[in-house]
A tleap script that builds the chain and sets N, CA, C and O, in Angstrom:
source leaprc.protein.ff14SB
mol = sequence {
  NMET LYS THR LYS GLU GLN MET SER ASN GLN
  LYS TYR SER LEU ARG GLN ARG ARG ILE PHE
  SER THR GLU LEU LYS LYS LYS LEU VAL SER
  GLU ILE GLU MET LYS ARG LEU THR VAL ARG
  ASN VAL VAL ASN LEU TYR GLN VAL GLY VAL
  GLY THR VAL TYR TYR TRP LEU HIE LYS TYR
  SER SER THR ILE ALA LYS GLY VAL THR MET
  VAL VAL GLU SER ASP SER LYS GLU ASN LYS
  ILE ASP ILE LEU TYR ASP ARG ILE SER GLU
  LEU GLU LYS MET LEU GLY ARG LYS GLN LEU
  GLU LEU GLU PHE LYS ASP LYS VAL ILE GLU
  PHE CYS SER GLU GLU LEU GLY TYR ASP VAL
  LYS LYS LYS CYS ILE THR LYS CSER
}
set mol.1.N position { 0.840 -1.163 0.000 }
set mol.1.CA position { 0.000 0.000 0.000 }
set mol.1.C position { 0.894 1.238 0.000 }
set mol.1.O position { 1.890 1.288 0.722 }
set mol.2.N position { 0.546 2.218 -0.796 }
set mol.2.CA position { 1.351 3.434 -0.912 }
set mol.2.C position { 1.034 4.381 0.234 }
set mol.2.O position { -0.112 4.516 0.661 }
set mol.3.N position { 2.086 5.035 0.720 }
set mol.3.CA position { 1.880 6.038 1.765 }
set mol.3.C position { 1.513 7.361 1.117 }
set mol.3.O position { 1.585 7.517 -0.102 }
set mol.4.N position { 1.118 8.310 1.956 }
set mol.4.CA position { 0.746 9.629 1.437 }
set mol.4.C position { 1.939 10.302 0.769 }
set mol.4.O position { 1.793 11.007 -0.229 }
set mol.5.N position { 3.126 10.070 1.340 }
set mol.5.CA position { 4.335 10.692 0.790 }
set mol.5.C position { 4.637 10.149 -0.598 }
set mol.5.O position { 4.999 10.901 -1.503 }
set mol.6.N position { 4.484 8.832 -0.762 }
set mol.6.CA position { 4.734 8.232 -2.069 }
set mol.6.C position { 3.710 8.725 -3.087 }
set mol.6.O position { 4.048 8.966 -4.246 }
set mol.7.N position { 2.477 8.871 -2.659 }
set mol.7.CA position { 1.430 9.319 -3.579 }
set mol.7.C position { 1.628 10.779 -3.969 }
set mol.7.O position { 1.334 11.161 -5.102 }
set mol.8.N position { 2.122 11.597 -3.048 }
set mol.8.CA position { 2.333 13.001 -3.379 }
set mol.8.C position { 3.541 13.178 -4.287 }
set mol.8.O position { 3.604 14.150 -5.039 }
set mol.9.N position { 4.507 12.255 -4.232 }
set mol.9.CA position { 5.686 12.328 -5.087 }
set mol.9.C position { 5.397 11.866 -6.506 }
set mol.9.O position { 6.152 12.181 -7.426 }
set mol.10.N position { 4.301 11.114 -6.697 }
set mol.10.CA position { 3.960 10.619 -8.028 }
set mol.10.C position { 3.510 11.772 -8.900 }
set mol.10.O position { 2.755 12.642 -8.466 }
set mol.11.N position { 3.974 11.768 -10.112 }
set mol.11.CA position { 3.543 12.796 -11.062 }
set mol.11.C position { 2.512 12.156 -11.978 }
set mol.11.O position { 2.730 11.089 -12.553 }
set mol.12.N position { 1.405 12.828 -12.090 }
set mol.12.CA position { 0.347 12.339 -12.961 }
set mol.12.C position { 0.414 13.107 -14.264 }
set mol.12.O position { 0.568 14.328 -14.291 }
set mol.13.N position { 0.296 12.363 -15.328 }
set mol.13.CA position { 0.256 13.027 -16.629 }
set mol.13.C position { -1.097 12.730 -17.260 }
set mol.13.O position { -1.606 11.612 -17.176 }
set mol.14.N position { -1.648 13.708 -17.867 }
set mol.14.CA position { -2.922 13.526 -18.535 }
set mol.14.C position { -2.689 12.814 -19.855 }
set mol.14.O position { -1.789 13.154 -20.623 }
set mol.15.N position { -3.502 11.846 -20.088 }
set mol.15.CA position { -3.400 11.115 -21.340 }
set mol.15.C position { -4.004 11.968 -22.442 }
set mol.15.O position { -5.044 12.604 -22.268 }
set mol.16.N position { -3.339 11.965 -23.552 }
set mol.16.CA position { -3.824 12.751 -24.678 }
set mol.16.C position { -5.139 12.168 -25.179 }
set mol.16.O position { -5.306 10.951 -25.251 }
set mol.17.N position { -6.039 13.028 -25.514 }
set mol.17.CA position { -7.337 12.595 -26.007 }
set mol.17.C position { -7.164 11.943 -27.363 }
set mol.17.O position { -6.517 12.480 -28.262 }
set mol.18.N position { -7.766 10.764 -27.481 }
set mol.18.CA position { -7.663 10.019 -28.737 }
set mol.18.C position { -9.042 9.777 -29.290 }
set mol.18.O position { -9.996 9.565 -28.541 }
set mol.19.N position { -9.147 9.807 -30.581 }
set mol.19.CA position { -10.400 9.501 -31.254 }
set mol.19.C position { -10.127 8.318 -32.168 }
set mol.19.O position { -9.247 8.358 -33.028 }
set mol.20.N position { -10.904 7.270 -31.958 }
set mol.20.CA position { -10.750 6.070 -32.767 }
set mol.20.C position { -11.723 6.150 -33.936 }
set mol.20.O position { -12.873 6.557 -33.772 }
set mol.21.N position { -11.260 5.764 -35.094 }
set mol.21.CA position { -12.117 5.814 -36.270 }
set mol.21.C position { -13.188 4.734 -36.199 }
set mol.21.O position { -13.026 3.714 -35.529 }
set mol.22.N position { -14.264 4.980 -36.893 }
set mol.22.CA position { -15.360 4.017 -36.927 }
set mol.22.C position { -14.905 2.703 -37.542 }
set mol.22.O position { -15.323 1.631 -37.104 }
set mol.23.N position { -14.048 2.783 -38.560 }
set mol.23.CA position { -13.551 1.563 -39.202 }
set mol.23.C position { -12.752 0.722 -38.215 }
set mol.23.O position { -12.902 -0.499 -38.175 }
set mol.24.N position { -11.898 1.373 -37.412 }
set mol.24.CA position { -11.105 0.639 -36.424 }
set mol.24.C position { -12.015 -0.001 -35.381 }
set mol.24.O position { -11.806 -1.151 -34.994 }
set mol.25.N position { -13.013 0.729 -34.929 }
set mol.25.CA position { -13.950 0.196 -33.931 }
set mol.25.C position { -14.668 -1.031 -34.483 }
set mol.25.O position { -14.789 -2.052 -33.805 }
set mol.26.N position { -15.146 -0.917 -35.731 }
set mol.26.CA position { -15.846 -2.050 -36.345 }
set mol.26.C position { -14.917 -3.240 -36.529 }
set mol.26.O position { -15.321 -4.387 -36.341 }
set mol.27.N position { -13.673 -2.963 -36.896 }
set mol.27.CA position { -12.690 -4.030 -37.086 }
set mol.27.C position { -12.423 -4.735 -35.761 }
set mol.27.O position { -12.374 -5.964 -35.713 }
set mol.28.N position { -12.251 -3.978 -34.702 }
set mol.28.CA position { -12.006 -4.579 -33.388 }
set mol.28.C position { -13.205 -5.386 -32.912 }
set mol.28.O position { -13.044 -6.463 -32.339 }
set mol.29.N position { -14.398 -4.872 -33.146 }
set mol.29.CA position { -15.606 -5.602 -32.762 }
set mol.29.C position { -15.702 -6.911 -33.532 }
set mol.29.O position { -16.045 -7.943 -32.955 }
set mol.30.N position { -15.403 -6.884 -34.820 }
set mol.30.CA position { -15.468 -8.129 -35.606 }
set mol.30.C position { -14.398 -9.111 -35.148 }
set mol.30.O position { -14.629 -10.320 -35.153 }
set mol.31.N position { -13.226 -8.607 -34.750 }
set mol.31.CA position { -12.169 -9.482 -34.236 }
set mol.31.C position { -12.621 -10.145 -32.930 }
set mol.31.O position { -12.352 -11.323 -32.694 }
set mol.32.N position { -13.305 -9.376 -32.094 }
set mol.32.CA position { -13.809 -9.944 -30.843 }
set mol.32.C position { -14.893 -10.974 -31.131 }
set mol.32.O position { -14.932 -12.028 -30.496 }
set mol.33.N position { -15.767 -10.681 -32.076 }
set mol.33.CA position { -16.835 -11.626 -32.418 }
set mol.33.C position { -16.293 -12.914 -33.008 }
set mol.33.O position { -16.858 -13.985 -32.785 }
set mol.34.N position { -15.186 -12.821 -33.768 }
set mol.34.CA position { -14.589 -14.014 -34.366 }
set mol.34.C position { -13.635 -14.718 -33.413 }
set mol.34.O position { -12.980 -15.689 -33.792 }
set mol.35.N position { -13.551 -14.230 -32.164 }
set mol.35.CA position { -12.737 -14.823 -31.104 }
set mol.35.C position { -11.240 -14.742 -31.393 }
set mol.35.O position { -10.461 -15.526 -30.852 }
set mol.36.N position { -10.840 -13.811 -32.231 }
set mol.36.CA position { -9.414 -13.592 -32.469 }
set mol.36.C position { -8.816 -12.716 -31.370 }
set mol.36.O position { -7.639 -12.840 -31.031 }
set mol.37.N position { -9.636 -11.839 -30.826 }
set mol.37.CA position { -9.234 -10.969 -29.724 }
set mol.37.C position { -10.265 -11.076 -28.616 }
set mol.37.O position { -11.413 -11.453 -28.849 }
set mol.38.N position { -9.842 -10.743 -27.417 }
set mol.38.CA position { -10.774 -10.654 -26.299 }
set mol.38.C position { -10.916 -9.183 -25.925 }
set mol.38.O position { -10.140 -8.337 -26.368 }
set mol.39.N position { -11.903 -8.900 -25.118 }
set mol.39.CA position { -12.106 -7.526 -24.661 }
set mol.39.C position { -10.875 -7.072 -23.898 }
set mol.39.O position { -10.433 -5.932 -24.046 }
set mol.40.N position { -10.326 -7.954 -23.090 }
set mol.40.CA position { -9.136 -7.617 -22.303 }
set mol.40.C position { -7.956 -7.296 -23.228 }
set mol.40.O position { -7.184 -6.380 -22.943 }
set mol.41.N position { -7.809 -8.040 -24.334 }
set mol.41.CA position { -6.730 -7.741 -25.285 }
set mol.41.C position { -6.867 -6.345 -25.869 }
set mol.41.O position { -5.887 -5.607 -25.959 }
set mol.42.N position { -8.077 -5.983 -26.263 }
set mol.42.CA position { -8.315 -4.663 -26.850 }
set mol.42.C position { -8.034 -3.574 -25.819 }
set mol.42.O position { -7.446 -2.545 -26.150 }
set mol.43.N position { -8.451 -3.795 -24.569 }
set mol.43.CA position { -8.207 -2.827 -23.501 }
set mol.43.C position { -6.712 -2.614 -23.326 }
set mol.43.O position { -6.255 -1.478 -23.204 }
set mol.44.N position { -5.948 -3.699 -23.311 }
set mol.44.CA position { -4.503 -3.588 -23.112 }
set mol.44.C position { -3.787 -3.004 -24.332 }
set mol.44.O position { -2.878 -2.187 -24.186 }
set mol.45.N position { -4.195 -3.420 -25.531 }
set mol.45.CA position { -3.513 -2.949 -26.743 }
set mol.45.C position { -3.738 -1.458 -26.998 }
set mol.45.O position { -2.801 -0.735 -27.337 }
set mol.46.N position { -4.966 -1.008 -26.835 }
set mol.46.CA position { -5.312 0.364 -27.197 }
set mol.46.C position { -5.485 1.278 -25.981 }
set mol.46.O position { -5.764 2.468 -26.123 }
set mol.47.N position { -5.316 0.713 -24.796 }
set mol.47.CA position { -5.428 1.446 -23.540 }
set mol.47.C position { -6.717 2.273 -23.476 }
set mol.47.O position { -6.707 3.491 -23.293 }
set mol.48.N position { -7.806 1.554 -23.635 }
set mol.48.CA position { -9.134 2.141 -23.495 }
set mol.48.C position { -9.823 1.427 -22.338 }
set mol.48.O position { -9.372 0.369 -21.899 }
set mol.49.N position { -10.891 1.994 -21.857 }
set mol.49.CA position { -11.628 1.379 -20.762 }
set mol.49.C position { -12.453 0.185 -21.221 }
set mol.49.O position { -12.833 0.074 -22.387 }
set mol.50.N position { -12.714 -0.693 -20.284 }
set mol.50.CA position { -13.528 -1.873 -20.585 }
set mol.50.C position { -14.928 -1.439 -21.019 }
set mol.50.O position { -15.508 -2.011 -21.942 }
set mol.51.N position { -15.454 -0.437 -20.353 }
set mol.51.CA position { -16.791 0.065 -20.712 }
set mol.51.C position { -16.839 0.595 -22.127 }
set mol.51.O position { -17.845 0.449 -22.822 }
set mol.52.N position { -15.745 1.211 -22.554 }
set mol.52.CA position { -15.687 1.735 -23.926 }
set mol.52.C position { -15.768 0.599 -24.939 }
set mol.52.O position { -16.486 0.693 -25.935 }
set mol.53.N position { -15.033 -0.467 -24.678 }
set mol.53.CA position { -15.033 -1.613 -25.608 }
set mol.53.C position { -16.425 -2.238 -25.658 }
set mol.53.O position { -16.911 -2.590 -26.733 }
set mol.54.N position { -17.064 -2.375 -24.500 }
set mol.54.CA position { -18.417 -2.941 -24.501 }
set mol.54.C position { -19.410 -2.001 -25.187 }
set mol.54.O position { -20.360 -2.465 -25.819 }
set mol.55.N position { -19.205 -0.698 -25.072 }
set mol.55.CA position { -20.041 0.257 -25.800 }
set mol.55.C position { -19.885 0.037 -27.298 }
set mol.55.O position { -20.872 0.024 -28.033 }
set mol.56.N position { -18.632 -0.137 -27.758 }
set mol.56.CA position { -18.393 -0.412 -29.180 }
set mol.56.C position { -19.083 -1.712 -29.591 }
set mol.56.O position { -19.688 -1.796 -30.660 }
set mol.57.N position { -18.983 -2.724 -28.726 }
set mol.57.CA position { -19.622 -4.005 -29.047 }
set mol.57.C position { -21.124 -3.831 -29.238 }
set mol.57.O position { -21.694 -4.355 -30.195 }
set mol.58.N position { -21.754 -3.111 -28.349 }
set mol.58.CA position { -23.205 -2.927 -28.465 }
set mol.58.C position { -23.571 -2.036 -29.644 }
set mol.58.O position { -24.637 -2.192 -30.239 }
set mol.59.N position { -22.710 -1.127 -29.972 }
set mol.59.CA position { -23.026 -0.203 -31.060 }
set mol.59.C position { -22.771 -0.817 -32.434 }
set mol.59.O position { -23.570 -0.634 -33.352 }
set mol.60.N position { -21.657 -1.546 -32.583 }
set mol.60.CA position { -21.246 -2.013 -33.914 }
set mol.60.C position { -21.380 -3.518 -34.122 }
set mol.60.O position { -21.065 -4.007 -35.207 }
set mol.61.N position { -21.825 -4.250 -33.145 }
set mol.61.CA position { -21.903 -5.696 -33.270 }
set mol.61.C position { -23.048 -6.113 -34.181 }
set mol.61.O position { -24.123 -5.513 -34.174 }
set mol.62.N position { -22.796 -7.139 -34.954 }
set mol.62.CA position { -23.848 -7.676 -35.823 }
set mol.62.C position { -24.579 -8.834 -35.148 }
set mol.62.O position { -25.670 -9.208 -35.577 }
set mol.63.N position { -23.992 -9.405 -34.099 }
set mol.63.CA position { -24.604 -10.560 -33.447 }
set mol.63.C position { -25.394 -10.199 -32.201 }
set mol.63.O position { -26.319 -10.920 -31.826 }
set mol.64.N position { -25.047 -9.098 -31.556 }
set mol.64.CA position { -25.766 -8.708 -30.349 }
set mol.64.C position { -27.023 -7.958 -30.761 }
set mol.64.O position { -26.955 -6.936 -31.443 }
set mol.65.N position { -28.166 -8.477 -30.341 }
set mol.65.CA position { -29.437 -7.832 -30.679 }
set mol.65.C position { -29.585 -6.556 -29.862 }
set mol.65.O position { -29.367 -6.555 -28.650 }
set mol.66.N position { -29.950 -5.492 -30.522 }
set mol.66.CA position { -30.087 -4.209 -29.847 }
set mol.66.C position { -31.462 -4.089 -29.220 }
set mol.66.O position { -32.469 -4.438 -29.837 }
set mol.67.N position { -31.500 -3.598 -28.002 }
set mol.67.CA position { -32.762 -3.379 -27.316 }
set mol.67.C position { -33.408 -4.640 -26.782 }
set mol.67.O position { -34.572 -4.611 -26.382 }
set mol.68.N position { -32.685 -5.744 -26.766 }
set mol.68.CA position { -33.227 -6.992 -26.275 }
set mol.68.C position { -32.440 -7.391 -25.038 }
set mol.68.O position { -31.209 -7.407 -25.051 }
set mol.69.N position { -33.150 -7.708 -23.983 }
set mol.69.CA position { -32.513 -8.159 -22.763 }
set mol.69.C position { -32.550 -9.677 -22.741 }
set mol.69.O position { -33.606 -10.288 -22.906 }
set mol.70.N position { -31.395 -10.275 -22.538 }
set mol.70.CA position { -31.317 -11.715 -22.515 }
set mol.70.C position { -31.278 -12.181 -21.065 }
set mol.70.O position { -30.476 -11.680 -20.277 }
set mol.71.N position { -32.137 -13.138 -20.703 }
set mol.71.CA position { -32.155 -13.700 -19.366 }
set mol.71.C position { -31.169 -14.847 -19.345 }
set mol.71.O position { -31.289 -15.792 -20.125 }
set mol.72.N position { -30.201 -14.769 -18.460 }
set mol.72.CA position { -29.135 -15.755 -18.424 }
set mol.72.C position { -29.421 -16.842 -17.403 }
set mol.72.O position { -28.797 -17.903 -17.444 }
set mol.73.N position { -30.352 -16.603 -16.488 }
set mol.73.CA position { -30.660 -17.584 -15.470 }
set mol.73.C position { -31.259 -18.825 -16.098 }
set mol.73.O position { -31.909 -18.759 -17.141 }
set mol.74.N position { -31.034 -19.958 -15.450 }
set mol.74.CA position { -31.627 -21.182 -15.971 }
set mol.74.C position { -33.145 -21.152 -15.796 }
set mol.74.O position { -33.878 -21.563 -16.696 }
set mol.75.N position { -33.618 -20.675 -14.659 }
set mol.75.CA position { -35.048 -20.506 -14.430 }
set mol.75.C position { -35.266 -19.118 -13.870 }
set mol.75.O position { -34.691 -18.758 -12.844 }
set mol.76.N position { -36.085 -18.349 -14.532 }
set mol.76.CA position { -36.363 -17.015 -14.029 }
set mol.76.C position { -37.312 -17.122 -12.834 }
set mol.76.O position { -37.936 -18.161 -12.619 }
set mol.77.N position { -37.411 -16.052 -12.071 }
set mol.77.CA position { -38.275 -16.056 -10.888 }
set mol.77.C position { -39.729 -16.285 -11.273 }
set mol.77.O position { -40.454 -17.003 -10.584 }
set mol.78.N position { -40.155 -15.672 -12.381 }
set mol.78.CA position { -41.544 -15.839 -12.806 }
set mol.78.C position { -41.832 -17.294 -13.158 }
set mol.78.O position { -42.903 -17.815 -12.849 }
set mol.79.N position { -40.867 -17.944 -13.808 }
set mol.79.CA position { -41.031 -19.348 -14.174 }
set mol.79.C position { -41.117 -20.217 -12.918 }
set mol.79.O position { -41.943 -21.127 -12.847 }
set mol.80.N position { -40.265 -19.938 -11.930 }
set mol.80.CA position { -40.296 -20.703 -10.684 }
set mol.80.C position { -41.616 -20.502 -9.958 }
set mol.80.O position { -42.181 -21.448 -9.409 }
set mol.81.N position { -42.108 -19.261 -9.957 }
set mol.81.CA position { -43.384 -18.973 -9.290 }
set mol.81.C position { -44.522 -19.718 -9.971 }
set mol.81.O position { -45.387 -20.276 -9.295 }
set mol.82.N position { -44.534 -19.734 -11.313 }
set mol.82.CA position { -45.572 -20.473 -12.045 }
set mol.82.C position { -45.519 -21.959 -11.715 }
set mol.82.O position { -46.560 -22.591 -11.535 }
set mol.83.N position { -44.320 -22.518 -11.634 }
set mol.83.CA position { -44.169 -23.939 -11.288 }
set mol.83.C position { -44.703 -24.198 -9.888 }
set mol.83.O position { -45.388 -25.195 -9.658 }
set mol.84.N position { -44.394 -23.302 -8.946 }
set mol.84.CA position { -44.872 -23.483 -7.572 }
set mol.84.C position { -46.393 -23.354 -7.483 }
set mol.84.O position { -47.027 -24.099 -6.736 }
set mol.85.N position { -46.990 -22.421 -8.233 }
set mol.85.CA position { -48.445 -22.302 -8.244 }
set mol.85.C position { -49.094 -23.571 -8.802 }
set mol.85.O position { -50.112 -24.031 -8.284 }
set mol.86.N position { -48.504 -24.132 -9.854 }
set mol.86.CA position { -49.024 -25.387 -10.410 }
set mol.86.C position { -48.946 -26.515 -9.384 }
set mol.86.O position { -49.866 -27.322 -9.254 }
set mol.87.N position { -47.832 -26.552 -8.662 }
set mol.87.CA position { -47.642 -27.594 -7.641 }
set mol.87.C position { -48.670 -27.430 -6.510 }
set mol.87.O position { -49.216 -28.414 -6.010 }
set mol.88.N position { -48.923 -26.182 -6.118 }
set mol.88.CA position { -49.912 -25.928 -5.063 }
set mol.88.C position { -51.295 -26.390 -5.501 }
set mol.88.O position { -52.007 -27.031 -4.729 }
set mol.89.N position { -51.684 -26.069 -6.739 }
set mol.89.CA position { -53.015 -26.483 -7.198 }
set mol.89.C position { -53.111 -28.010 -7.293 }
set mol.89.O position { -54.159 -28.588 -7.004 }
set mol.90.N position { -52.026 -28.651 -7.694 }
set mol.90.CA position { -52.012 -30.116 -7.759 }
set mol.90.C position { -52.173 -30.718 -6.360 }
set mol.90.O position { -52.922 -31.678 -6.178 }
set mol.91.N position { -51.476 -30.158 -5.383 }
set mol.91.CA position { -51.575 -30.657 -4.011 }
set mol.91.C position { -52.961 -30.400 -3.420 }
set mol.91.O position { -53.471 -31.227 -2.664 }
set mol.92.N position { -53.574 -29.264 -3.755 }
set mol.92.CA position { -54.931 -28.982 -3.282 }
set mol.92.C position { -55.924 -29.992 -3.853 }
set mol.92.O position { -56.838 -30.426 -3.151 }
set mol.93.N position { -55.751 -30.371 -5.122 }
set mol.93.CA position { -56.623 -31.380 -5.731 }
set mol.93.C position { -56.455 -32.725 -5.032 }
set mol.93.O position { -57.436 -33.414 -4.754 }
set mol.94.N position { -55.193 -33.096 -4.746 }
set mol.94.CA position { -54.938 -34.364 -4.054 }
set mol.94.C position { -55.547 -34.356 -2.657 }
set mol.94.O position { -56.121 -35.352 -2.215 }
set mol.95.N position { -55.420 -33.236 -1.970 }
set mol.95.CA position { -55.990 -33.116 -0.631 }
set mol.95.C position { -57.510 -33.234 -0.675 }
set mol.95.O position { -58.114 -33.878 0.183 }
set mol.96.N position { -58.120 -32.614 -1.671 }
set mol.96.CA position { -59.576 -32.709 -1.831 }
set mol.96.C position { -60.026 -34.139 -2.069 }
set mol.96.O position { -61.027 -34.581 -1.506 }
set mol.97.N position { -59.279 -34.872 -2.913 }
set mol.97.CA position { -59.620 -36.276 -3.181 }
set mol.97.C position { -59.511 -37.120 -1.917 }
set mol.97.O position { -60.372 -37.952 -1.634 }
set mol.98.N position { -58.439 -36.893 -1.163 }
set mol.98.CA position { -58.246 -37.663 0.072 }
set mol.98.C position { -59.346 -37.351 1.078 }
set mol.98.O position { -59.821 -38.251 1.771 }
set mol.99.N position { -59.752 -36.104 1.166 }
set mol.99.CA position { -60.824 -35.717 2.073 }
set mol.99.C position { -62.127 -36.409 1.684 }
set mol.99.O position { -62.859 -36.892 2.547 }
set mol.100.N position { -62.417 -36.458 0.372 }
set mol.100.CA position { -63.620 -37.153 -0.089 }
set mol.100.C position { -63.560 -38.645 0.230 }
set mol.100.O position { -64.562 -39.234 0.634 }
set mol.101.N position { -62.391 -39.258 0.051 }
set mol.101.CA position { -62.240 -40.680 0.364 }
set mol.101.C position { -62.482 -40.942 1.843 }
set mol.101.O position { -63.139 -41.919 2.201 }
set mol.102.N position { -61.951 -40.069 2.714 }
set mol.102.CA position { -62.161 -40.244 4.146 }
set mol.102.C position { -63.633 -40.093 4.518 }
set mol.102.O position { -64.160 -40.875 5.310 }
set mol.103.N position { -64.296 -39.086 3.945 }
set mol.103.CA position { -65.714 -38.889 4.227 }
set mol.103.C position { -66.535 -40.077 3.737 }
set mol.103.O position { -67.476 -40.501 4.407 }
set mol.104.N position { -66.179 -40.619 2.561 }
set mol.104.CA position { -66.882 -41.793 2.022 }
set mol.104.C position { -66.687 -42.998 2.937 }
set mol.104.O position { -67.634 -43.727 3.233 }
set mol.105.N position { -65.447 -43.197 3.379 }
set mol.105.CA position { -65.155 -44.329 4.272 }
set mol.105.C position { -65.944 -44.203 5.576 }
set mol.105.O position { -66.495 -45.187 6.068 }
set mol.106.N position { -65.998 -42.986 6.136 }
set mol.106.CA position { -66.751 -42.782 7.375 }
set mol.106.C position { -68.232 -43.062 7.169 }
set mol.106.O position { -68.872 -43.659 8.034 }
set mol.107.N position { -68.785 -42.640 6.039 }
set mol.107.CA position { -70.215 -42.891 5.746 }
set mol.107.C position { -70.493 -44.383 5.590 }
set mol.107.O position { -71.514 -44.890 6.055 }
set mol.108.N position { -69.550 -45.089 4.914 }
set mol.108.CA position { -69.726 -46.536 4.728 }
set mol.108.C position { -69.702 -47.237 6.084 }
set mol.108.O position { -70.523 -48.115 6.352 }
set mol.109.N position { -68.760 -46.845 6.932 }
set mol.109.CA position { -68.670 -47.456 8.271 }
set mol.109.C position { -69.935 -47.143 9.068 }
set mol.109.O position { -70.471 -48.014 9.752 }
set mol.110.N position { -70.409 -45.907 8.981 }
set mol.110.CA position { -71.633 -45.519 9.694 }
set mol.110.C position { -72.832 -46.317 9.184 }
set mol.110.O position { -73.650 -46.785 9.977 }
set mol.111.N position { -72.938 -46.475 7.856 }
set mol.111.CA position { -74.049 -47.225 7.262 }
set mol.111.C position { -73.993 -48.696 7.672 }
set mol.111.O position { -75.015 -49.286 8.023 }
set mol.112.N position { -72.794 -49.287 7.628 }
set mol.112.CA position { -72.651 -50.698 8.013 }
set mol.112.C position { -72.978 -50.888 9.494 }
set mol.112.O position { -73.587 -51.888 9.876 }
set mol.113.N position { -72.577 -49.935 10.318 }
set mol.113.CA position { -72.868 -50.038 11.754 }
set mol.113.C position { -74.366 -50.027 12.001 }
set mol.113.O position { -74.860 -50.777 12.843 }
set mol.114.N position { -75.106 -49.175 11.268 }
set mol.114.CA position { -76.555 -49.117 11.420 }
set mol.114.C position { -77.208 -50.406 10.937 }
set mol.114.O position { -78.140 -50.901 11.570 }
set mol.115.N position { -76.727 -50.955 9.821 }
set mol.115.CA position { -77.321 -52.169 9.255 }
set mol.115.C position { -77.032 -53.398 10.113 }
set mol.115.O position { -77.907 -54.244 10.299 }
set mol.116.N position { -75.810 -53.501 10.637 }
set mol.116.CA position { -75.426 -54.683 11.399 }
set mol.116.C position { -75.821 -54.565 12.869 }
set mol.116.O position { -75.943 -55.580 13.555 }
set mol.117.N position { -76.018 -53.375 13.349 }
set mol.117.CA position { -76.466 -53.209 14.725 }
set mol.117.C position { -75.338 -53.131 15.735 }
set mol.117.O position { -75.612 -53.079 16.934 }
set mol.118.N position { -74.120 -53.122 15.322 }
set mol.118.CA position { -73.008 -52.929 16.266 }
set mol.118.C position { -71.964 -52.023 15.618 }
set mol.118.O position { -71.992 -51.807 14.406 }
set mol.119.N position { -71.056 -51.500 16.416 }
set mol.119.CA position { -70.057 -50.534 15.933 }
set mol.119.C position { -68.981 -51.272 15.130 }
set mol.119.O position { -68.122 -51.942 15.702 }
set mol.120.N position { -69.036 -51.145 13.812 }
set mol.120.CA position { -68.109 -51.836 12.917 }
set mol.120.C position { -66.688 -51.330 13.120 }
set mol.120.O position { -65.730 -52.093 12.993 }
set mol.121.N position { -66.552 -50.083 13.427 }
set mol.121.CA position { -65.225 -49.479 13.570 }
set mol.121.C position { -64.464 -50.142 14.718 }
set mol.121.O position { -63.264 -50.394 14.604 }
set mol.122.N position { -65.170 -50.430 15.838 }
set mol.122.CA position { -64.512 -51.053 16.983 }
set mol.122.C position { -64.293 -52.546 16.757 }
set mol.122.O position { -63.304 -53.098 17.240 }
set mol.123.N position { -65.185 -53.205 16.038 }
set mol.123.CA position { -65.098 -54.641 15.849 }
set mol.123.C position { -64.089 -55.021 14.768 }
set mol.123.O position { -63.675 -56.178 14.699 }
set mol.124.N position { -63.671 -54.035 13.891 }
set mol.124.CA position { -62.772 -54.342 12.784 }
set mol.124.C position { -61.304 -54.366 13.202 }
set mol.124.O position { -60.439 -54.639 12.370 }
set mol.125.N position { -61.008 -54.094 14.440 }
set mol.125.CA position { -59.617 -54.128 14.884 }
set mol.125.C position { -59.176 -55.570 14.913 }
set mol.125.O position { -59.724 -56.392 15.647 }
set mol.126.N position { -58.181 -55.865 14.107 }
set mol.126.CA position { -57.726 -57.245 13.975 }
set mol.126.C position { -56.521 -57.491 14.854 }
set mol.126.O position { -55.761 -56.569 15.149 }
set mol.127.N position { -56.348 -58.710 15.266 }
set mol.127.CA position { -55.188 -59.069 16.059 }
set mol.127.C position { -54.033 -59.336 15.119 }
set mol.127.O position { -54.196 -59.988 14.088 }
set mol.128.N position { -52.838 -58.821 15.486 }
set mol.128.CA position { -51.697 -59.010 14.610 }
set mol.128.C position { -50.937 -60.253 14.970 }
set mol.128.O position { -49.935 -60.571 14.330 }
savepdb mol mol.pdb
quit
């Protein structure tokens, strides 16, 4: 880490303003698209900012769609929420079916108890 004294002794020079031609920008973008150069290579070779190179890519690229946002996630939040809502409705249907089965079983036991004259529920306990 530099001390204050070392930082005050450093001389800063302003970099001369450079203007890159449109042809050079397009050439560099095509080189990046063809994987001959990387963004980092262009930054180091021409001493420009990373943001500048990405600006050139978005402006002059033939493969990057303009004005389109690409979702990189495997599942977006909306997709996950839709899946969870579907799962909830499926579970509610299963719960409803089970509730109907239990009510039917209770009615059958009640009906059999009335017909036979004794409590079927207590008499059905089998010895293991």
